[in-house]
C-alpha positions as CSV (number, residue, x, y, z in Angstrom):
1,X,133.4,30.0,-59.2
2,X,132.2,26.5,-58.7
3,X,129.5,24.5,-58.0
4,X,130.6,21.5,-56.2
5,X,133.4,20.3,-53.8
6,X,135.0,18.2,-56.6
7,X,134.9,20.8,-59.1
8,X,136.5,23.4,-56.9
9,X,139.5,20.9,-55.9
10,X,139.6,20.4,-60.0
11,X,139.9,23.6,-60.3
12,X,142.5,24.1,-57.7
13,X,140.7,26.0,-55.2
14,X,140.6,25.0,-51.7
15,X,137.4,25.3,-50.2
16,X,136.4,26.5,-46.0
17,X,134.8,23.0,-46.3
18,X,137.9,21.1,-47.4
19,X,139.7,23.5,-44.1
20,X,137.1,22.2,-42.1
21,X,138.0,18.8,-42.7
22,X,141.6,19.5,-43.1
23,X,141.9,20.2,-39.2
24,X,140.0,17.1,-38.1
25,X,142.1,14.7,-40.4
26,X,145.5,16.2,-38.9
27,X,145.7,16.3,-43.0
28,X,147.1,19.9,-44.9
29,X,144.3,21.6,-46.8
30,X,145.8,20.9,-50.2
31,X,146.0,17.0,-49.0
32,X,142.3,17.0,-48.9
33,X,141.9,19.1,-52.4
34,X,143.9,16.6,-54.0
35,X,141.7,13.8,-52.5
36,X,138.1,15.4,-53.5
37,X,139.9,16.6,-57.1
38,X,140.7,12.6,-57.7
39,X,136.8,11.7,-56.1
40,X,139.5,8.8,-53.8
41,X,137.4,11.4,-50.5
42,X,133.8,13.5,-50.7
43,X,132.9,16.9,-48.9
44,X,129.1,15.6,-48.2
45,X,127.9,19.3,-47.7
46,X,124.8,21.2,-49.7
47,X,124.8,24.3,-50.4
48,X,121.7,25.0,-48.5
49,X,123.0,22.9,-45.2
50,X,124.1,26.1,-43.4
51,X,124.7,24.2,-40.2
52,X,126.5,21.2,-41.5
53,X,129.9,21.0,-39.4
54,X,132.2,19.3,-42.6
55,X,133.5,16.0,-42.6
56,X,135.7,14.2,-45.5
57,X,135.0,10.4,-46.0
58,X,137.5,8.3,-47.6
59,X,139.0,5.0,-47.1
60,X,142.9,6.8,-46.5
61,X,141.2,9.0,-43.8
62,X,139.7,8.6,-40.3
63,X,136.8,6.2,-40.8
64,X,133.1,8.1,-40.4
65,X,130.1,6.5,-38.8
66,X,126.8,7.1,-40.5
67,X,123.7,6.0,-38.1
68,X,120.1,4.9,-39.6
69,X,116.9,6.5,-38.5
70,X,113.3,7.4,-39.0
71,X,109.6,6.7,-38.5
72,X,107.7,3.8,-39.9
73,X,103.9,2.7,-39.8
74,X,104.4,1.5,-36.5
75,X,106.5,3.6,-34.7
76,X,105.8,7.4,-36.0
77,X,107.4,9.5,-33.1
78,X,109.0,12.1,-34.5
79,X,110.4,13.7,-31.5
80,X,111.7,10.2,-30.8
81,X,113.6,10.3,-33.9
82,X,114.8,13.7,-33.3
83,X,116.5,12.4,-29.7
84,X,118.1,9.6,-30.8
85,X,119.5,12.1,-33.7
86,X,121.1,14.5,-31.1
87,X,122.1,11.4,-29.0
88,X,124.3,9.8,-32.0
89,X,125.4,13.9,-32.5
90,X,126.6,14.1,-29.1
91,X,128.4,10.7,-29.6
92,X,130.3,11.4,-32.3
93,X,128.2,10.1,-35.2
94,X,129.3,11.4,-38.6
95,X,126.3,11.2,-40.4
96,X,122.5,10.7,-39.9
97,X,120.0,8.7,-42.4
98,X,116.6,9.9,-42.2
99,X,114.9,6.8,-43.9
100,X,111.6,7.6,-42.8
101,X,108.7,5.6,-44.3
102,X,105.8,6.8,-42.7
103,X,103.3,10.6,-42.8
104,X,104.6,13.8,-43.7
105,X,108.4,13.2,-44.1
106,X,109.5,17.0,-44.9
107,X,108.5,18.8,-41.8
108,X,110.7,16.7,-39.9
109,X,114.1,16.3,-42.6
110,X,113.8,20.4,-42.9
111,X,115.0,19.9,-39.2
112,X,117.7,17.7,-39.5
113,X,119.3,20.4,-41.9
114,X,118.2,23.1,-40.1
115,X,119.6,21.8,-36.4
116,X,121.5,18.8,-36.9
117,X,125.7,19.6,-37.9
118,X,126.0,16.2,-39.5
119,X,125.8,15.0,-42.5
120,X,122.6,14.3,-43.9
121,X,121.5,11.4,-46.2
122,X,118.0,10.3,-47.1
123,X,117.1,7.2,-49.7
124,X,114.4,9.7,-52.1
125,X,112.7,6.3,-53.7
126,X,111.2,5.6,-50.2
127,X,109.6,9.2,-50.1
128,X,108.0,8.4,-53.4
129,X,105.3,6.7,-53.0
130,X,105.2,8.4,-49.7
131,X,104.9,11.7,-51.1
132,X,102.5,11.5,-53.5
133,X,100.3,9.1,-51.1
134,X,100.1,6.4,-54.6
135,X,101.3,2.7,-55.3
136,X,104.2,2.3,-56.2
137,X,103.3,1.4,-59.8
138,X,101.2,4.7,-60.0
139,X,104.1,6.4,-59.9
140,X,106.3,7.6,-62.9
141,X,109.7,8.1,-63.7
142,X,109.8,12.1,-63.8
143,X,107.8,11.3,-60.1
144,X,110.8,9.8,-58.6
145,X,113.0,12.1,-59.9
146,X,111.0,15.4,-58.5
147,X,111.9,14.0,-55.3
148,X,115.4,13.6,-55.8
149,X,115.1,17.2,-57.1
150,X,112.5,18.4,-53.8
151,X,115.4,16.5,-51.1
152,X,117.9,18.3,-52.8
153,X,116.2,21.8,-52.8
154,X,115.6,20.6,-49.1
155,X,119.3,20.8,-48.2
156,X,120.2,16.8,-48.0
157,X,123.8,16.3,-48.4
158,X,124.1,12.7,-49.7
159,X,121.5,10.7,-51.3
160,X,121.6,7.2,-51.7
161,X,120.1,6.1,-55.5
162,X,119.6,2.6,-56.6
163,X,120.8,3.5,-60.0
164,X,122.9,-0.5,-60.7
165,X,120.0,-2.6,-61.2
166,X,118.6,-2.6,-64.8
167,X,115.7,-5.0,-66.5
168,X,118.6,-7.4,-67.1
169,X,119.0,-7.5,-63.2
170,X,115.3,-9.2,-63.3
171,X,116.9,-12.1,-65.3
172,X,120.1,-12.3,-63.6
173,X,117.6,-12.6,-59.7
174,X,115.6,-15.0,-61.2
175,X,117.9,-17.4,-62.8
176,X,120.3,-17.6,-60.2
177,X,118.1,-18.1,-57.2
178,X,119.6,-16.7,-54.1
179,X,118.6,-17.0,-50.9
180,X,117.1,-14.1,-49.7
181,X,116.5,-12.1,-53.3
182,X,117.4,-8.3,-52.8
183,X,117.4,-7.3,-49.5
184,X,117.7,-3.5,-49.9
185,X,114.8,-1.4,-49.3
186,X,114.9,0.7,-52.2
187,X,116.8,-2.0,-54.8
188,X,113.4,-3.9,-53.7
189,X,110.9,-1.5,-54.7
190,X,113.2,-0.1,-57.8
191,X,112.6,-4.1,-58.9
192,X,109.2,-3.9,-58.2
193,X,108.4,-1.3,-59.4
194,X,110.1,-2.5,-63.4
195,X,108.5,-5.8,-63.1
196,X,105.2,-4.0,-62.9
197,X,105.8,-1.6,-65.4
198,X,107.7,-3.3,-67.5
199,X,110.2,0.0,-67.9
200,X,113.6,0.4,-67.7
201,X,115.3,1.6,-63.7
202,X,114.0,5.2,-63.9
203,X,117.2,6.3,-61.6
204,X,119.3,4.8,-64.4
205,X,117.4,5.6,-67.4
206,X,117.4,9.5,-66.4
207,X,120.8,9.2,-64.6
208,X,122.4,12.4,-66.7
209,X,119.2,14.5,-65.5
210,X,119.8,13.7,-61.9
211,X,123.3,14.0,-62.0
212,X,122.7,18.0,-62.9
213,X,120.2,17.8,-59.7
214,X,122.9,16.5,-57.1
215,X,125.6,19.4,-60.0
216,X,123.7,22.0,-58.7
217,X,123.2,21.8,-54.9
218,X,126.5,19.5,-54.8
219,X,124.6,17.0,-53.6
220,X,126.7,13.5,-53.7
221,X,125.4,10.5,-55.0
222,X,125.3,7.3,-53.1
223,X,125.2,4.7,-55.5
224,X,123.2,2.2,-53.7
225,X,123.8,-1.1,-53.7
226,X,120.3,-3.2,-54.4
227,X,121.8,-6.7,-54.9
228,X,123.8,-6.5,-51.7
229,X,124.1,-9.7,-49.9
230,X,121.3,-10.5,-47.0
231,X,122.3,-13.6,-45.7
232,X,126.1,-15.0,-46.4
233,X,125.1,-17.3,-49.3
234,X,124.4,-14.9,-51.5
235,X,127.8,-12.9,-50.7
236,X,129.8,-12.3,-54.1
237,X,127.6,-13.8,-56.3
238,X,126.8,-12.8,-60.1
239,X,124.4,-10.0,-59.2
240,X,126.4,-8.7,-57.2
241,X,129.8,-8.3,-58.6
242,X,128.0,-7.4,-61.6
243,X,126.0,-4.7,-60.1
244,X,129.4,-3.2,-59.0
245,X,130.9,-3.1,-62.1
246,X,127.6,-0.6,-64.0
247,X,128.5,1.4,-61.0
248,X,131.8,1.8,-61.7
249,X,130.4,3.1,-65.0
250,X,128.1,5.5,-62.9
251,X,130.9,6.2,-60.7
252,X,133.1,7.6,-64.0
253,X,129.8,9.8,-65.1
254,X,129.8,11.6,-62.2
255,X,133.1,12.8,-62.3
256,X,133.0,13.9,-65.7
257,X,130.4,16.2,-64.4
258,X,131.7,17.2,-60.7
259,X,129.1,14.8,-58.6
260,X,131.0,13.4,-55.5
261,X,130.4,9.6,-55.3
262,X,129.9,6.7,-52.8
263,X,130.0,3.3,-53.2
264,X,127.8,1.4,-50.8
265,X,128.7,-2.3,-50.0
266,X,127.2,-4.7,-48.8
267,X,125.7,-6.5,-46.6
268,X,126.3,-10.2,-44.7
269,X,130.0,-11.2,-46.1
270,X,131.9,-14.0,-44.2
271,X,134.7,-12.5,-42.7
272,X,137.3,-14.7,-45.0
273,X,135.8,-12.6,-48.6
274,X,135.8,-9.2,-46.3
275,X,139.0,-8.4,-47.9
276,X,139.3,-9.1,-51.2
277,X,135.5,-7.1,-51.9
278,X,137.3,-4.1,-50.2
279,X,140.0,-4.5,-53.2
280,X,137.5,-5.1,-55.5
281,X,135.5,-2.6,-55.0
282,X,138.6,0.0,-54.7
283,X,139.8,-1.5,-58.5
284,X,135.7,-1.2,-60.3
285,X,135.1,2.0,-58.7
286,X,138.7,3.9,-59.3
287,X,139.1,4.5,-54.9
288,X,136.0,6.3,-54.4
289,X,135.1,5.8,-51.0
290,X,133.1,2.8,-49.5
291,X,130.5,2.6,-47.7
292,X,129.5,-0.9,-45.8
293,X,126.4,-2.1,-44.1
294,X,128.8,-4.4,-41.5
295,X,129.2,-6.4,-43.1
296,X,127.8,-9.2,-40.7
297,X,129.7,-11.7,-40.8
298,X,127.3,-14.3,-39.9
299,X,123.6,-14.9,-39.8
300,X,122.6,-16.2,-36.7
301,X,122.6,-13.3,-34.2
302,X,119.6,-11.9,-33.9
303,X,119.6,-9.1,-30.9
304,X,123.3,-8.9,-31.5
305,X,123.8,-8.0,-34.7
306,X,125.9,-4.7,-33.9
307,X,128.9,-7.3,-32.8
308,X,128.6,-9.2,-36.3
309,X,128.6,-6.0,-37.8
310,X,131.4,-4.5,-36.1
311,X,133.2,-7.7,-36.5
312,X,133.0,-7.4,-40.0
313,X,133.4,-3.5,-40.0
314,X,136.3,-3.4,-38.7
315,X,138.0,-5.9,-41.3
316,X,136.1,-3.8,-44.1
317,X,137.6,-0.6,-42.8
318,X,141.5,-2.0,-42.2
319,X,140.9,-2.9,-45.7
320,X,139.4,-0.3,-47.4
321,X,135.6,1.0,-46.4
322,X,135.7,4.7,-46.1
323,X,132.1,5.0,-44.2
324,X,130.2,2.3,-41.8
325,X,126.8,2.0,-41.5
326,X,126.2,1.5,-38.0
327,X,123.9,-1.6,-37.0
328,X,122.1,-1.8,-33.9
329,X,121.0,-4.5,-32.2
330,X,117.4,-4.3,-33.1
331,X,118.9,-5.3,-37.1
332,X,116.3,-7.8,-38.5
333,X,113.5,-7.2,-35.4
334,X,112.5,-3.9,-34.7
335,X,112.9,-0.3,-35.6
336,X,115.9,0.8,-32.8
337,X,115.4,2.4,-29.6
338,X,117.6,5.2,-28.5
339,X,119.1,2.9,-26.2
340,X,119.8,0.7,-29.6
341,X,121.1,3.4,-31.1
342,X,123.3,3.7,-28.6
343,X,124.5,1.0,-28.7
344,X,125.0,0.6,-32.5
345,X,127.2,3.7,-32.7
346,X,129.4,2.4,-29.6
347,X,130.1,-1.0,-31.8
348,X,130.6,0.8,-35.0
349,X,132.7,3.3,-33.4
350,X,135.2,0.0,-31.5
351,X,135.0,-1.3,-35.3
352,X,136.5,2.0,-36.5
353,X,138.9,2.5,-34.3
354,X,140.1,-0.7,-34.6
355,X,140.6,0.2,-38.3
356,X,142.3,3.2,-37.9
357,X,145.2,1.9,-36.1
358,X,145.4,-1.1,-38.1
359,X,145.5,1.3,-41.0
360,X,148.0,3.7,-39.2
361,X,146.0,7.1,-39.5
362,X,147.5,10.3,-37.8
363,X,146.8,10.4,-34.5
364,X,144.7,7.5,-34.9
365,X,146.8,5.4,-31.8
366,X,147.8,8.5,-28.6
367,X,144.0,7.7,-27.1
368,X,145.3,4.0,-26.9
369,X,148.6,5.5,-25.4
370,X,147.2,7.8,-22.9
371,X,144.9,5.1,-21.2
372,X,148.0,2.9,-21.1
373,X,149.3,5.2,-18.9
374,X,146.2,6.0,-16.9
375,X,145.8,2.4,-16.2
376,X,148.8,2.2,-14.7
377,X,148.9,4.9,-12.9
378,X,145.5,3.8,-11.4
379,X,144.2,7.4,-13.1
380,X,140.8,6.3,-13.1
381,X,139.4,10.2,-14.4
382,X,141.8,9.8,-17.1
383,X,140.7,6.6,-18.1
384,X,137.0,8.1,-18.7
385,X,138.5,10.6,-20.3
386,X,139.7,8.4,-22.8
387,X,137.3,5.7,-23.3
388,X,134.5,5.6,-25.5
389,X,132.1,5.0,-23.4
390,X,132.7,6.8,-20.5
391,X,129.3,6.2,-18.5
392,X,129.4,2.4,-19.1
393,X,132.6,2.1,-17.6
394,X,132.6,4.6,-14.6
395,X,128.9,2.1,-14.1
396,X,130.5,-0.8,-14.0
397,X,133.3,0.2,-11.7
398,X,131.2,2.1,-9.2
399,X,128.8,-0.6,-8.7
400,X,132.1,-3.1,-7.6
401,X,133.6,-1.1,-6.0
402,X,137.0,-2.6,-4.8
403,X,138.6,-2.7,-1.9
404,X,141.5,-1.3,-2.3
405,X,140.5,1.5,-4.5
406,X,144.0,2.1,-6.8
407,X,142.7,-1.8,-8.1
408,X,139.7,-3.7,-9.2
409,X,136.7,-6.0,-7.8
410,X,138.4,-8.3,-10.2
411,X,142.2,-8.6,-8.6
412,X,142.9,-6.9,-5.4
413,X,145.8,-7.3,-4.2
414,X,146.2,-9.0,-6.7
415,X,146.7,-7.0,-8.6
416,X,149.6,-7.2,-11.5
417,X,150.3,-4.2,-11.9
418,X,150.0,-3.0,-8.8
419,X,152.5,-4.9,-7.9
420,X,154.7,-4.7,-11.0
421,X,154.6,-1.1,-9.7
422,X,155.7,-1.6,-6.2
423,X,158.0,-3.3,-7.6
424,X,159.9,-1.8,-9.9
425,X,159.9,1.3,-7.2
426,X,161.6,-0.9,-4.3
427,X,158.5,-1.3,-2.7
428,X,157.3,-4.3,-0.1
429,X,154.5,-6.1,-2.2
430,X,152.1,-7.3,0.3
431,X,149.0,-9.1,-1.2
432,X,147.3,-11.1,2.1
């Protein structure tokens, strides 16, 4: 028998989850098994998440998309969050991360796991303060580890753990004078706890105990990048790279226990640095799937950061990132509403699809070729069927109806496609 997907893969066993994931990727189950065995792909599927539709994450596979949600002190409506979940599932999101930071989080988490077929992720350090209703400095290392266990027992498929910062990081942050310091919420909490207590990062110090918990329930560890750059000026600095080196060491330790691992990455990063950063990660972390937030390629677009993120996300995925965490127009401004979520997903899907075409993922470009045929033949219904967001496309056309049905209100009879169709079939081309 086996406890984790990685253990099964290393024993030569093709699991049901591998078979399902393989069909989605147009790969053989054996190909997926081999990637999982090497740690180059993960199947985040807690044994207790019964309704999950298993999906594999890896740089050589279709680029996956994560959606962040959850309540805060200022926005506490769990029903609204569940609406976002179902909308995200219907739009093709592959994963949901519950980042709730207020109230009793467990009922919502359990509801997600009971009803959502996508992968479910959490950041246990957020929940620690809420779960115990004690200030950060009053929590013990055991408290943090027990919350990791609680999330695993609830059925969470992957957990973000900021294991890579240590007491050494405190001195680095002080010495290197970053513009934005630490912008990772979980990373800042761990940093603050270490600063106040004088103790080592519990997620690093008790990493072996965490691995046993994750092995028991087959929870994938997403090694959080506490020092991810929060602005262009901090990209690729000593703090980020030194933490990445430690994440590579932690990846090896997890693999020794047959625990699956993803590596989290930037953040904010100039466009010309993204490819190199992806290659560095692949080398240091031995091809473990890379999970990036963006990267955002400029700092000056609040309200439009879903666009700055999509630009960076496409470049990152084309160069090896496996998993894009969506960014919404509300990034840096507010908790996203339903429309923000929708726009964030669309932007991330465009980025992921563009990267998949560039990576020659099997069958990725087929839908684009079908769209070209539909446009040439003025088959509007087929165009909607091919579109990433058919609702918006149909609405725009319906609101600005053309005089000539086969064309659009931009060109009318000047339409190049119309003229070429007629010219090549020997028809008279009427313009006026």
